[in-house]
C-alpha positions as CSV (number, residue, x, y, z in Angstrom):
1,M,5.5,-2.2,6.4
2,K,8.7,-2.9,8.4
3,E,8.2,-6.6,7.3
4,M,8.1,-6.1,3.9
5,D,11.3,-4.0,3.8
6,K,12.8,-6.7,5.8
7,H,12.1,-9.0,2.9
8,R,12.3,-6.8,0.1
9,E,9.0,-7.9,-1.2
10,G,6.4,-5.5,-2.4
11,Q,8.3,-2.1,-2.3
12,I,8.0,-1.4,-6.2
13,I,5.3,-3.8,-8.1
14,P,6.1,-2.9,-12.0
15,D,3.7,-3.2,-15.1
16,V,0.6,-3.4,-12.7
17,E,-2.3,-3.6,-15.3
18,L,-5.1,-1.0,-13.9
19,S,-7.4,-1.1,-17.0
20,P,-6.9,-3.0,-20.5
21,G,-3.9,-1.3,-21.7
22,I,-3.2,0.8,-18.8
23,K,-0.1,0.3,-17.1
24,S,1.5,1.8,-14.0
25,T,4.4,0.7,-11.4
26,I,2.9,0.7,-7.4
27,V,5.2,2.0,-5.0
28,L,4.9,1.3,-1.2
29,V,5.2,4.5,0.7
30,I,4.3,5.2,4.2
31,H,1.1,7.3,4.8
32,P,1.6,10.9,5.8
33,S,-0.7,10.2,8.9
34,L,1.7,7.7,10.3
35,R,5.0,8.7,9.2
36,H,5.9,10.3,12.4
37,L,5.6,7.0,13.9
38,S,7.1,4.8,11.1
39,I,9.4,6.3,9.0
40,K,12.3,5.6,11.4
41,N,11.7,1.9,10.5
42,R,11.7,2.4,6.7
43,W,15.0,1.0,4.7
44,Y,16.0,0.2,1.4
45,K,18.7,-1.9,-0.6
46,N,20.2,-2.4,3.0
47,E,21.6,1.0,2.6
48,F,19.2,3.7,2.8
49,T,16.6,4.7,5.9
50,G,14.1,7.1,6.7
51,D,13.4,9.8,4.5
52,D,16.5,8.6,2.1
53,A,14.7,5.4,2.1
54,E,11.4,6.5,0.5
55,I,13.4,9.3,-1.9
56,E,15.7,6.3,-3.4
57,L,12.6,4.0,-3.6
58,L,10.4,6.6,-5.8
59,K,13.7,7.5,-7.3
60,D,14.0,3.7,-8.3
61,A,10.4,3.3,-9.4
62,Y,10.5,6.4,-11.7
63,N,13.6,5.0,-13.5
64,R,11.5,1.7,-14.4
65,T,8.9,3.8,-16.4
């Protein structure tokens, strides 16, 4: 996760075809069981960190659909 945040690759993957004619946007978020260990390292767009990073990530993914 930390490495993906660093390179900003794969945080949001739009237009993933799950089945013929069914597309979705995939968002990389921290699994709840690891959240307490990992959230402090989460960042997005060089301005959001922690919980705010994941909130902004989800907002951006939602606005792309």
